C-alpha positions as CSV (number, residue, x, y, z in Angstrom):
1,M,92.8,117.2,94.4
2,V,93.3,119.3,97.4
3,D,92.2,122.9,97.2
4,S,94.6,125.3,98.7
5,T,94.8,129.1,98.7
6,F,97.7,131.3,98.8
7,T,97.5,134.4,100.9
8,A,99.9,137.2,100.2
9,S,102.6,137.8,102.8
10,S,105.1,140.6,103.1
11,T,107.6,138.6,101.1
12,D,105.1,138.2,98.3
13,A,104.3,141.9,98.4
14,I,108.0,142.7,97.8
15,D,108.4,140.1,95.0
16,N,105.1,141.0,93.3
17,D,104.6,144.7,94.1
18,I,101.5,144.0,96.1
19,D,100.4,146.7,98.5
20,I,100.3,144.6,101.7
21,D,98.4,147.4,103.6
22,T,95.4,147.0,101.3
23,L,95.2,143.2,102.0
24,D,93.4,142.0,105.1
25,S,94.3,138.6,106.7
26,N,91.5,136.8,104.9
27,S,92.2,138.3,101.5
28,T,93.3,136.0,98.8
29,A,95.9,137.3,96.3
30,E,95.7,134.3,94.0
31,T,94.8,130.6,94.1
32,I,97.5,128.1,93.4
33,E,96.9,124.4,92.8
34,P,99.4,122.4,94.7
35,E,101.6,120.3,92.4
36,V,101.0,116.6,93.1
37,K,104.4,115.0,92.7
38,P,104.5,111.4,91.4
39,H,106.4,109.1,93.6
40,L,107.1,105.5,94.3
41,I,105.5,103.6,97.1
42,L,107.0,100.4,98.6
43,A,104.5,98.0,100.0
44,L,105.8,95.4,102.5
45,D,103.9,92.2,103.3
46,Y,105.6,91.7,106.7
47,G,106.4,88.2,107.9
48,V,108.7,86.6,110.4
49,K,110.5,84.4,107.8
50,K,110.1,86.5,104.7
51,M,108.7,89.8,103.6
52,G,107.1,90.4,100.2
53,M,107.8,93.7,98.4
54,A,105.9,95.5,95.7
55,L,106.5,98.9,94.1
56,G,103.6,101.2,93.3
57,N,103.4,104.3,91.2
58,T,101.1,107.1,92.2
59,I,100.6,108.3,88.7
60,T,99.2,105.0,87.3
61,Q,98.2,103.7,90.7
62,T,99.5,100.3,89.8
63,A,101.8,97.9,91.6
64,R,104.2,95.3,90.5
65,A,105.8,92.5,92.5
66,F,109.4,93.5,93.4
67,D,111.1,90.9,95.6
68,I,110.9,88.7,98.6
69,L,113.3,89.5,101.4
70,A,114.6,86.9,103.8
71,M,113.8,87.8,107.4
72,N,115.7,86.7,110.5
73,N,113.0,86.2,113.1
74,G,111.1,89.2,111.9
75,Q,114.2,91.4,111.2
76,P,115.4,92.2,107.7
77,D,118.9,93.0,106.5
78,W,118.3,96.7,107.4
79,D,121.2,98.0,105.2
80,N,119.7,96.1,102.2
81,L,116.2,97.5,102.9
82,I,117.3,101.1,103.4
83,G,119.5,100.7,100.3
84,I,116.5,99.7,98.2
85,I,114.5,102.7,99.5
86,K,117.4,105.0,98.7
87,I,118.2,103.6,95.2
88,W,114.6,103.4,94.0
89,G,113.8,106.8,95.4
90,V,110.9,105.5,97.5
91,A,108.9,108.3,99.1
92,Q,106.5,106.2,101.1
93,V,106.5,102.7,102.6
94,V,103.2,101.0,103.4
95,V,103.6,98.1,105.8
96,G,100.8,95.5,105.9
97,L,99.1,95.1,109.3
98,P,97.8,91.5,109.6
99,L,94.9,92.0,111.9
100,N,92.5,89.3,113.0
101,M,89.3,88.9,111.1
102,D,87.4,90.8,113.8
103,G,89.9,93.7,113.6
104,T,91.8,93.0,116.8
105,S,95.5,92.8,117.0
106,S,97.3,89.5,116.7
107,M,100.9,88.7,117.8
108,L,102.0,89.1,114.2
109,S,100.3,92.5,113.8
110,K,102.1,93.7,117.0
111,R,105.4,92.6,115.4
112,A,104.5,94.3,112.1
113,H,103.7,97.5,114.0
114,K,107.0,97.3,115.9
115,F,108.8,96.7,112.5
116,A,107.1,99.7,111.0
117,R,108.2,101.9,113.9
118,R,111.8,100.7,113.6
119,L,111.7,101.3,109.9
120,A,110.4,104.9,110.4
121,H,113.2,105.5,112.9
122,R,115.9,104.2,110.5
123,V,114.7,106.3,107.6
124,M,114.6,109.3,109.9
125,E,118.2,108.5,111.0
126,Q,119.3,108.5,107.3
127,H,117.5,111.8,106.7
128,L,115.4,110.3,104.0
129,P,112.1,112.0,103.1
130,V,110.1,108.8,103.5
131,T,106.8,108.3,105.3
132,V,106.0,105.0,106.8
133,S,102.4,103.9,107.3
134,L,100.4,100.8,108.2
135,C,97.5,99.4,106.2
136,D,95.1,96.6,106.9
137,E,96.2,93.5,104.9
138,R,93.6,90.9,106.0
139,L,93.1,88.1,103.5
140,T,95.8,89.3,101.1
141,S,97.8,86.0,101.3
142,I,94.7,84.0,100.5
143,E,93.8,86.2,97.6
144,A,97.4,86.2,96.4
145,R,97.6,82.4,96.4
146,E,94.4,82.2,94.4
147,I,95.6,84.7,91.8
148,A,99.0,83.0,91.6
149,W,97.4,79.6,91.2
150,D,94.9,80.7,88.6
151,N,97.6,82.4,86.5
152,G,100.0,79.5,86.8
153,W,102.6,81.6,88.6
154,I,103.0,78.9,91.2
155,K,103.0,75.1,90.9
156,N,102.9,74.1,94.5
157,E,100.8,75.3,97.5
158,R,104.0,76.1,99.3
159,D,105.5,78.3,96.6
160,P,106.1,81.9,97.9
161,I,103.4,84.5,97.1
162,D,104.6,87.2,99.5
163,D,105.4,89.7,96.7
164,I,102.0,89.2,95.2
165,S,100.4,89.8,98.6
166,A,102.4,93.1,98.7
167,C,100.8,94.0,95.3
168,I,97.3,93.4,96.7
169,L,98.3,95.5,99.8
170,M,99.3,98.3,97.4
171,S,96.0,98.0,95.5
172,T,94.1,98.2,98.8
173,Y,96.1,101.4,99.6
174,F,95.4,102.9,96.2
175,A,91.7,102.2,96.5
176,D,91.6,104.1,99.8
177,P,94.7,105.9,100.9
178,N,92.9,107.2,104.0
179,S,92.7,103.6,105.3
180,S,96.4,103.7,106.1
181,I,97.7,105.4,109.2
182,A,101.1,107.1,109.4
183,I,103.4,105.5,111.9
184,D,103.9,108.8,113.8
185,A,100.2,109.1,114.4
186,I,99.9,105.7,116.1
187,K,100.6,105.1,119.7
188,A,103.0,102.3,120.5
189,E,101.3,99.2,121.9
């Protein structure tokens, strides 16, 4: 948890009968623990033909496969995607960034980055309190296929596993939330 202190201000002095003249600027009137609000996170395994989706819960730090959206050359049905975010009350979207194994950008990672910027812009236009971030998703598809095959969730190598990949992306995020980078903190490539 984050430690935060509350320093009395003139408004607090009026509300709580605190003598503000006796407080210096470094004086602490009381310590307040910030309330961590539980929220839903939507993980997106970006693809040009389809995009896997998983919903994660910050209380349990678990994810579940949600859906696979059809993509039109890397573009979703924006109204549908924004509608999902609104209806489910998503507070954060984590978009998978498919980097090369050496950490360099690929053509697909550049497209995922552009998609994340567009998504951030669209949620801002809708005045939704949603943050969009990017998170490294290397090897999630390989791991998802192995998990799906081992559990009998797929019968054919070509069966879709994008939503399972999104669950793995969410698990990666929960393991290290600092590994994701908010879209507004990233320079456009």
